[in-house]
N, C-alpha and C positions, 0 to 999 in steps of 0.2 A: 920279621915279616908277619908272623902269626899275630904278634902283639898289635901291629898296625892295623891288620885286618879286623881284629876284635874291637879295637878302638873305633874304627869306622862304622862297624855294625852297631856298636853301642850308641854312637852319635846319631845314626840314622833312626834307631829305635827311640831314643829320647826325643828327637825332633818330631817323629810321627806321633808319639804320645802327647807332646806339648801342643802340636797343631790340632790334633783331633779333640783335645780337651777344649780348645778355643772354639772349634767348629761346632762341637756338640752343644755348646751354650748359645750359639748364634740363632737368631730367629729365622723363620723359613725364608723370608725374602733375601737374606744373605746367602743361604744355601742355594737358592735358585740362581742368584748371580754367579756364584762359584761354578755351578754346573754349566751354565750358559757360556761362561768364559772358557771353561775346559773344552766345551764343544768347539767354540770359535777358534781356539788354538790347536785343535786336533790332539788334545792330551789323552793318553790312554793309561788305565790302571791294569791290574793283573787280569781283568776280564775284558780288556779292550776299551773302546770309547763308550760314551753314554748309551748309544743305541745297541751296541753289542752287549753291554752289561744288562740292559733291559730284557734282551732276548733270553738271557740266562736267569735273571732275577724274577721275572714275571712271565711264566709260561703261557698265561691266558691272554694278556693284552700285548706283551712284548713291546716292540718298538713302535707299535701303532699309536700308542699314547706317549709320544716322546717329548712333549712340552714339559720342561721341568716344573713350571708353575702349577701344573695340574697333577703333579705327583706328591705323595705324602712325604713329610720330612724324613721318615724312616728309610724310604727308597733313596732319597738324595744322600743321606748319611752313609748308607750301605755302599753306594757308588764311590763316594769320596774315601771310604775306608780301604778301597782297593789300590790306592796310590801309596807307593813307598819311596819313590824317587825324591831326593832331597830338594832339587830345584822345583819340582811340582809342589811340594809341601810349603816351600818358601813363598811361592806364588799365591797359594791359598791364604797364607798369612797376610799377604799384601792386600788381598780383597777384604779380609776381615778388618784390617787397619783402616782402609778407606771408609768402610761403613762406620767404624768407631769415630773417625774424624768428622763424619757427617753428623752423628749424634752429638758430638761435642759442640759443633758450631750452631746447632739448633737451640742450644741452651744459652744463647747470647743474652746479656743483660744490659750492657752499655749501649748508649745511642751510637749508631754507626754513621759514617759519612756515606754519601751516595755511592762512591766507589767501593767502599767496604760492604755496603748493602748488596751490590751486584755480585761481589765475591761470595757473600753468604747465600744469595739466591742460586748461584751456580753449584756450590758445594752441597747445599741442602736439597738440590733437585733429586728426585728418586732414581734418575738414570745416571747420576754422577759416578757412583761407585762402580757401576757396570762398565762405563767408558774410560774411567781414569785409574783403573787398577792395572798398572804397568808391571812388567817383569823386570823392575829396576834393580833387582838383586843380581841380574845377569851381568856378565862382563860387557863393558862398553857403554854402560848407562851412567848418567850423572844425576845425582839426587841433590837438589838445592837444600840448604839448611833451613829448618823451620823453627825460628825462635819465637815460641808462643808467648813468652812473658816479657819480651823486649819491645821497644818503641817501633820496631820494624812492622809489627802487626797492625799499627795504625797508619802506616805509610800509604799515601794516596797516589804515588807516582805510578804511571801506567805506560807500558809499551805494547804495541800490537805486532803480531807476527803472522806471516803467511809463508808456506813452503810449497815447493813443487817437487814431485817425485817421479822417478822413472821405474819401469818394470825390469827386474833382473831375471837372469836365467833360472834361478832357484824358485821363482814365483813370488818373491818378496819385493817390496818397494825400497828404493834407495833415494836419499836426499840429493837433489841436483841444484836447487837454488833456495835461498832463504832471504827474506826481507823483514826488517824490523823498523818501525817508526815510533816516535814518541807522541805525546799528547798534542803537540803542535804540528803533527804530521811530517816532521823533519826526519830524514833518513838517519838511522843509527847503525844499520847493518844492511848491506846488499851484496851478496856474494854468490857466485857459482861454485858448486861443490863437485869434486871428482869422486864418483862412486867407487867403492872398493870391491865391487863385484861386476861380473860380466852383464852388460845391459842388452836386453833383447828388444825393448821398445822405449824410445825416448819420449813418446807421447807428445811429439812436437806440436800437434794441433792444439794441445792444452798448455803444455809447459812453455812453448816458444823456444825450447832449447833443443839443439841438434848435437850429434857427435862432434861435428866440426867446432862448435862453440866451446867444447871442453878440452880441445887439443892442448892448449897452453895453460890450463887450470891446474893449480897445485894445492889449492885449499882442500882440506880433508874434513870429515865429520868431526874429528877430534878438535880441529882448529875452531870450528863453529861452536862446539860445546864450550870451549874456553871463553869465547866471546859472549855466549849466552849467560854463563855463570857471572860474568862481570855486569851484564845488563840487569840481571835479576837479583843482584845483591841488595842488601838492606831492605828487603821486603817488597821490592817492586812487583806490581800486579801485571800479569801477562794476559793480554786480550787476544781473542781470535774467534773465528766461527768454526764449530766442530773442532775446537782447539786440540782435543785429544789426538786427532790424526797428525797434527803438526808435531806435538810432543813425542808421539810414537816415532816419527821420522827422525826427529832430532835426538832421540834417546835421552830425553831430559824429563825428570820427574819433578814438577814444581806444583806446590799446593795453592798458592795465591793466584787464582785464575778467574777470568770472566769469559764465559763461553756464550756468545750471542745466540747460539742455537738452543740454549737452555733458559735464557732470560727474556727472550722475545716470544710473544704470542701472536700468531697470525696464520691464516689459511693459505696464503699465497705462495708458500714454498718454504724451504728450510736451508738454503745455501745462499749466502749473501753474494756469491760470485755471479749468480744468475741475475740478469738485468731486471727481471720482474721484482726481485726483492729490493733492489735499490730504488726502483720506481715507487714501490709501495711504502717504503720507510723514509728515504731521503729525497725522493722526488726527481731523480735523474737516472740516466742509464750509463752504466760503467763502460760497456763496450758493445760493439755490434755483434749480432748473432754469428757464431761460427769462428769468431776471431780468437787467437790464443789468449790465455790469461796473462795479465800483467801482475806479476807477483807483488810488486811494490804498491800498485794501486789497490790491490786486494787487501793488503795490510792496512792501508789508509782507510779503506771502506769499513773494515772491522772496527777501527778506532772511531770513525764517524758514527757508526751504529751505536756504540756505547755512549758517545757524547750526546747523541740524539735522545737516548734513553734517559740520561742524567738530566738533560734540559727539559724533557717532557715529564719528568717525575718517575722515579724508580718504580713506584707502585701503580703507575698509570698504564693500563694495558689497552687503552683505546688508541691504537696506532692506526692511522688512516691507510686504506688500501685503494688502489685504483684498478678495479677489477677488469674494466674493458681492455686496458693496456696489457694486463697480465694474461687475460684470456687469449688475445691474439698471439702473444709470444709463445704461450704453451701449446696452442692448437696447431702450430706449424711444426711441431716436433713429434717424433715417435720414440718411445723409450725401448731400447733393446737391452734386455737383462738376462742374467744367467748365461752369459756368453763364455764358452771355454777359453781360458787364457792362451791356449794354443792357437786361437784364431785371432790374428791382428785386426785392429779396428777397421783398416781399409778393406778387409775382406767382406765387410757388411755390404759393400757396393755390389758384390756378386750375389748377395742373398736377397736384398730388398730392392724392388723396382723403383724407377724414378731417379731424378737428379737431386742430390742432397750432399751436405757436408757432415762429416762424422765428428762429434764432440764427445770425448770420453767423459763419463760421469766422474766427478772428483770425489770419490769416496775415500781414497787414499788408504784403504785398509790393506795392511801388509798380509801376505800369505793368501791362502785360499786358491781355488782353481777356477774361479769365475769372476767376471767383472760386468759392468754395465756401460752403455754409451747412448747418446742421443743421435738420431738421424734428423738433421735440421733441414727442412724444405723451405722454399721461397714463400709459401703461404699455406693456409689451412687446407685449401682445395687439393693441392698436390700431396700433402701428407695423408689426407683421407683416401685419395686415389691409390697411393702406394699401399696403404693398409688393406684396402679392399682387394688389391691385386695379389696379396700374399696367400699362399696355399697352406692351410693349417687348421687345427681345431679351434673353433671360435669359443672363447671363454670370457669371463669377467673377473676383475680383481675384487678385493674386499670392499672397494668404494664404488663398484659398479662400472668401472671404466673398461671398455672392450680391449681384449688382448687375444693374441693367437700364439699357439705353440707351433713353431715352424721348424720342420726338419730340413736339412740341407746337405748337399754334397758338392764340395768345391771342385774346380777344375783340377786341383792337385790330387784329388781323390779322398781328401779328408772329409769325413762326415760327422754330423752332430745335430744338435738342436738348440734353440734359444726361444725366448719369449719376446714378442713385439707388442707394445701397449700404447694406446692413445693416451695423451696427457689430459684430456678432458672427456667428460661423459658425452655420449651421443645425445643430441637434442638440446644441449645447453645453448643459451643465447648470451649476448653481451650484457644484457641487463639483469640477468639472474643466473649466476653461475658460481659453482664451487670449484675453484681451480685445483687441479690435482697436484698434490705435494710429492716431491721425490721421496720423502721419508715420512714416517708417522710424526705428527707434531710432538716435539719434546717439550712438555710443559710442567711447571711445578704446581699445577692445579688441575681442575677439571676442564675439559674442552668447553668452549664458549657456552653452549646450551646443550642439555641432554636431548638426544634424538627421540622423537615420538612416533608411535604407530598411527597411521592414518585410519580414521573410522568414518562411518557415514554421518555421524552427528557432528564431527569436528570440521572446522574450516581447514582446507588444505594448507599444510605447512610449506615454507620455502623448500626448494629441492635439497639444500644441505641438511635439513632436519628430517627428511623422509627416509625410512629404512624399508627394506624389502618386506612385503606382506607375506610372502611365501617362505617364512623363516626356516621351517622344517626342511623344505626342499633345498634351500640354500645351504644349510648346515651339512646335509647329506652330500651335496655337490662338493663342498669344501673338503670333506673327509675323503671323498673319492679322488679329488685332485691332489691332496696331500700324499696319498698312496702312490699315485702316478708319478708325482714329483720325486718321491723317495726312490722309486724304481729307476726313474730316469737319471737321478743323481748318481746312483751306483754304476749305471751303464756308462755315463759320461766320464766318471772318475776312473773307471777301468780303461776307457779309451785313452784318456789323458796320460795315465801311467805307461801305457804301451807306447804312445808317441814319444814321451820323454825318454823311455828306455831305448827306443830305436835311434833317437837323435844322439844319445850318448854313445851308443855303439858306433854310429857312423863317424862321430868326432873322435873316436879312439879313447874315450874316457874309461 
């Protein structure tokens, strides 16, 4: 027994030494990504998580300066040195490997096909390593083979995937449906999947799947993984929008990917599922507002987006947008975000006035204690009236869109808070509008044009290029809001833990 224990300790020591040697040689941007992912996954070293570590490491600033990108490499390395768990160290290695693969592909020399060019654009994107560093060393994951020196690397075969997920009791997502189509938009896979965990929210308004639909389903995640391995053999390229979320749900690590959220450039949004995106790129609407997603049609839409990119030229970023249609679609919504997962989507009807349908935002992120949803009204006037009727602190987000911090107490006695935000700026009209995006645009270059400060001598710039003239006040306001958010996060997190603990006691767990 002592020999085994000593062997395990030696293995852990060797792994830590090996991992830290690689990490210490990594550039700062790699260290920043590792720390961000450690935060996202709730990972803790011997001094706790990132913010707890900062409270000990830096007595002066502490966690008030918690953005890893604004910290020196020494601070990032000191935090990573507090980790000794083998699984944590293996995950850090994965992040470094993703960055190394990015560097490798940037050194391309041969002429690439349009399909391979889009794979290159995806992998070379600065956000690729952050989004595609999966914990694929963990049990239950499938890693497809990467034959760099064989003909498979020149394969132009493409399939597109889209997945739907449900929310489970432990706060994670589970795969409930997966659809795959080929280049000709023919169905290669369309299956409902039986989750292996207790489901607390089927998100039927988005997934279109209910508990009754799964009563006779026997297909498991493992069955789907076997099917995906066959579809992705011989170097097949996998297509999708925010594809990392689908791969996370599938627990499949595949390197030859095209992610349309990383290869398209536009202001009109960042999720092809939303009708505005299909209008702006393909010229038609996929579904009516508030209708459930059609997993199969969404997979086809992803493939159509890539084919449109290939037809229009891989390097052509002048994709037309139809701003009037997009503006009307966005203006009739309110974005509700930082909603505690203990509050089901339908409870928003008790918090926000007016008549609307709830559309959960498809971020598909596993874990976490908050989520986001859209309140979709009949028109802009009703959305504006509902926003005006909310009682809460009036704020603005980083793009100048109005939002309110709303505190609530439900009939059940559960209390909390969330943010409600307009999707367009006040005063925008249909002829000159910057449409609010759900996410920051993920681009492999610089945003369309740099923003300029307005001066008396200059001709006024269009609204999308104007920044706040009171920058100092704006920065101070942001810092104040960050502190308020941090305090509120801790409060909500504690409430959530209490709720989960009480629920488990009542269920006899």
